[in-house]
C-alpha atoms as one frame of an Amber mdcrd trajectory, in Angstrom:
protein
  34.278  99.644 183.129  30.846  99.721 184.882  28.983  96.447 185.288  25.606
  96.206 183.440  23.462  96.506 186.496  25.492  99.309 188.129  23.033 102.830
 188.215  24.770 105.271 186.104  22.961 108.213 187.619  23.654 108.983 191.373
  20.605 110.648 192.253  18.199 107.416 191.479  18.809 103.976 193.034  16.934
 101.996 190.654  14.905  99.395 191.987  15.514  97.053 188.845  19.199  96.211
 186.665  19.801  99.294 185.173  19.065  97.955 181.709  15.403  96.475 182.728
  15.112  99.984 184.413  15.631 101.764 181.007  13.341  99.947 178.994  10.321
 100.185 181.195  11.033 103.794 181.429  10.871 103.877 177.789   7.736 101.769
 177.351   6.373 104.105 179.677   7.047 106.930 177.736   6.295 105.474 174.155
   3.004 104.987 175.701   2.192 108.598 176.840   3.952 110.094 173.448   2.394
 107.675 170.860  -1.232 108.411 172.606  -0.269 112.395 172.713   0.428 112.290
 169.080  -3.004 110.960 168.655  -5.050 113.183 170.676  -3.267 116.043 169.640
  -3.055 115.746 165.757  -5.911 112.895 165.357  -9.132 111.907 166.890  -9.908
 109.717 170.030 -12.865 107.915 170.919 -14.187 110.596 173.454 -17.205 111.088
 171.076 -18.253 107.122 172.052 -19.309 108.832 175.042 -20.446 112.341 174.837
 -22.411 111.291 171.341 -24.194 108.371 172.904 -27.419 108.838 172.663 -28.862
 106.041 174.915 -26.814 106.748 177.770 -26.893 110.721 178.087 -30.006 111.940
 176.508 -31.975 111.866 179.438 -29.128 113.883 181.049 -29.179 116.353 178.396
 -32.781 117.271 177.808 -33.148 117.299 181.538 -30.137 119.394 182.462 -29.785
 121.819 179.750 -33.331 122.257 178.281 -32.579 121.466 174.784 -33.453 118.433
 172.246 -30.595 115.833 171.590 -30.505 116.917 168.124 -29.888 120.493 169.279
 -26.855 119.095 171.627 -24.768 117.363 169.097 -25.252 119.769 166.480 -24.133
 122.638 168.941 -20.890 123.649 167.532 -20.105 124.880 171.338 -20.152 121.251
 172.366 -18.024 120.601 169.623 -15.409 122.751 170.329 -15.788 121.679 174.128
 -15.118 118.014 173.421 -11.956 118.928 171.089 -10.955 121.034 173.922 -10.763
 118.080 176.308  -8.929 115.814 173.477  -6.508 118.479 173.626  -6.115 118.979
 177.134  -5.905 115.406 177.492  -3.397 114.817 174.859  -1.260 117.417 176.460
  -1.800 115.709 179.875  -0.226 112.264 177.737   2.669 114.300 176.281   3.372
 115.787 179.897   3.551 112.370 181.397   5.692 111.111 178.681   8.221 113.616
 179.638   7.298 112.681 183.130   8.378 109.042 182.598  11.657 109.716 180.686
  12.336 111.993 184.091  12.378 108.988 186.374  15.583 108.039 184.898  17.158
 110.758 187.301  14.612 111.861 189.632  11.938 109.869 192.100   9.213 112.086
 193.817   5.621 111.684 194.224   5.229 114.688 191.524   6.372 112.570 188.718
   4.725 109.501 190.159   1.280 111.526 190.291   1.599 112.853 187.346   1.988
 109.337 185.744  -0.852 108.008 187.722  -3.196 110.969 186.217  -1.939 110.154
 182.796  -2.392 105.999 183.567  -5.975 106.771 184.569  -6.824 108.342 181.572
  -4.977 105.424 179.753  -7.737 103.399 181.222 -10.447 105.958 180.275  -9.176
 105.358 176.876  -9.449 102.117 177.259 -13.354 101.714 178.080 -14.009 104.151
 175.513 -12.470 102.144 172.731 -13.714  99.102 174.135 -17.254 101.141 174.021
 -16.482 102.179 170.257 -16.379  98.315 169.297 -19.487  97.252 170.950 -18.561
  96.625 174.351 -16.219  93.812 173.348 -13.991  92.479 176.792 -10.830  91.803
 174.648 -10.901  95.096 173.062 -10.080  96.340 176.645  -7.498  93.633 177.554
  -5.812  94.614 174.063  -4.795  97.766 176.292  -3.186  95.873 178.907  -0.140
  96.306 178.562  -0.380  99.965 177.272  -1.974 100.526 181.082  -0.396  98.542
 182.693   3.318  99.560 181.771   3.130 103.247 183.836   1.228 101.221 186.475
   4.122  98.957 186.794   6.511 101.550 186.980   4.455 103.707 189.675   4.495
  99.998 191.917   8.444  99.340 191.091   9.241 102.712 192.583   7.264 102.684
 194.983   7.187  99.188 196.504  10.683  97.659 195.143  10.372  94.868 197.742
   7.555  93.572 196.217   9.733  92.428 193.153   8.074  88.812 193.584   4.308
  89.895 192.749   5.699  92.626 190.659   7.102  90.125 188.143   3.713  88.459
 188.385   1.801  91.327 187.606   4.098  91.857 184.608   3.569  88.366 183.207
  -0.415  89.092 183.467  -0.437  91.677 182.024   1.256  90.625 179.057  -0.912
  87.493 178.760  -3.791  89.617 179.003  -2.652  91.559 175.721  -1.384  88.448
 173.682  -4.983  86.433 174.742  -6.969  89.434 173.625  -5.097  89.384 170.397
  -5.052  85.386 170.050  -9.079  85.777 170.353  -9.444  88.341 167.911  -7.272
  86.471 165.009  -9.048  83.141 165.825 -12.385  84.740 165.434 -13.687  84.216
 168.662 -15.258  87.909 168.245 -15.159  89.003 164.051 -11.537  89.362 162.828
 -11.088  92.924 162.583 -10.697  94.090 159.003  -7.579  95.704 159.430  -5.581
  92.507 160.597  -6.675  90.950 157.317  -5.813  94.065 155.119  -2.399  94.095
 156.833  -1.712  90.389 156.599  -2.638  90.669 152.505  -0.868  93.527 152.095
   2.326  92.594 153.808   2.866  89.395 152.873   1.527  89.321 149.354  -1.191
  86.351 150.388  -4.896  86.101 149.128  -7.362  86.407 151.418  -8.140  82.992
 152.337  -4.047  82.500 152.971  -4.497  85.313 155.388  -7.435  84.177 157.313
  -5.455  80.701 157.689  -2.416  82.728 158.714  -4.125  84.740 161.616  -6.023
  81.624 163.045  -2.386  80.091 163.378  -1.163  83.068 164.754  -3.647  83.485
 166.926  -3.559  80.150 168.099   0.357  80.839 169.476  -0.837  83.844 171.456
  -2.935  81.907 173.536  -0.082  78.969 173.711   2.484  81.772 174.543   0.315
  83.454 177.046   0.186  79.968 178.823   3.919  79.139 178.585   4.595  82.432
 180.280   3.215  80.727 183.569   5.086  77.486 183.233   8.685  77.383 184.341
  10.414  75.134 181.406   8.386  76.760 179.236   8.331  80.504 179.984  11.336
  81.517 178.011   9.511  80.424 174.954   6.261  82.042 175.479   8.810  85.162
 176.130  10.588  84.912 173.041   7.457  84.678 171.121   5.890  87.509 172.925
   9.362  89.581 171.772   9.381  88.559 168.356   5.498  88.934 167.254   4.516
  91.677 169.532   7.823  94.019 167.918   6.659  93.012 164.689   2.778  93.866
 164.974   3.728  96.906 166.480   6.143  97.791 163.384   3.658  96.762 160.715
   1.579  99.736 161.809   4.300 101.428 159.784   5.444  99.243 157.348   2.463
  99.104 155.761   2.678 102.410 154.452   6.201 102.046 152.979   5.346 102.872
 149.337   1.957 103.886 149.636   2.515 107.398 151.587   4.983 109.897 150.909
   7.635 109.855 154.321   5.651 112.875 156.228   2.761 111.135 155.588   3.554
 107.986 156.466   4.860 109.562 160.282   2.396 111.606 160.545  -0.538 109.045
 159.944   1.553 105.910 161.051   4.050 106.303 163.152   2.311 107.044 166.431
   0.000 103.927 166.182   3.887 101.713 166.124   5.073 103.855 169.233   2.469
 103.245 171.521   2.558  99.595 170.712   6.372  98.829 170.697   5.945  97.930
 174.642   4.192  95.022 173.358   7.605  93.521 172.379   9.735  95.295 175.147
   7.822  94.669 178.538   8.735  90.716 177.632  11.942  91.782 176.530  12.668
  93.785 179.699  10.864  90.426 181.833  13.420  88.063 180.159  16.467  88.624
 182.270  14.715  89.509 185.125  12.697  86.207 185.517  16.421  84.636 184.416
  17.911  86.434 187.531  15.326  85.694 189.870  14.867  81.724 189.251  18.007
  80.507 186.927  16.482  77.107 187.421  13.991  77.873 185.243  16.221  79.232
 182.100  17.818  75.514 182.208  13.796  73.884 182.070  14.128  73.066 185.828
  12.484  74.159 188.890  14.147  75.244 191.830  14.284  73.966 194.983  11.228
  75.005 196.737   9.290  73.542 193.409   7.509  77.625 193.505   7.096  79.459
 190.180   7.513  82.788 189.458
């Protein structure tokens, strides 16, 4: 019988236990495929840049000789933005498929494809933050989505740096949940969709929904801190696995009963797909941290007192 840490595909020596590597690959693929669906079928935040009058008007008027009004109403400009959006969507789709191929082959071309996709995930995060008035926590909310494919590339390139890789993975998780928590706590205005989803899923009043969000916001911040405390890391990971998965699924569940199945899949499912790694990355960290420092699982430090 094959052991849990065996490598079923002989063409690639996995840099992590097989189950953890599989979750990492799937997480990267989900991020890319979810974003691909968004860019190919819905809207993307590209216009936050290309239609930013304060930023681009001097360049548009200088280099094109046209007024800003002529630029933003030019159908050719609109078509070019749409073509760029589709091109990025196809890149995300190829990167998602390339991530899955890394289950079998590890070569520089696949890693390069993932790196190109990761660059555009980062640009998407920056543009999303721009759409939200340059809120830093909106940028940090993308940490897992941008970080997962980058973590996959790094572990393939430098598997001997596993200790630093684990630290980086915990930082990525902590940043994402810190951003969620700060929004829920109202450090920035609480997103209306947070309140709306809570009301519709729990069947509570707006006041109760806001109280609930304050509670989970505080728990998000506590969990982020727990990730770096050896005696408490398991509580932090457990919370992140549960809450990260539930908040991803909520994007689809909220449409059940309101939308036809086809519309539900088309309009909501992709939002769940690229958020599922919010629960999957903490999940794959659990056995890795346990193997790296088994004493921490029993609430004790190792002999050196070092933390992972």
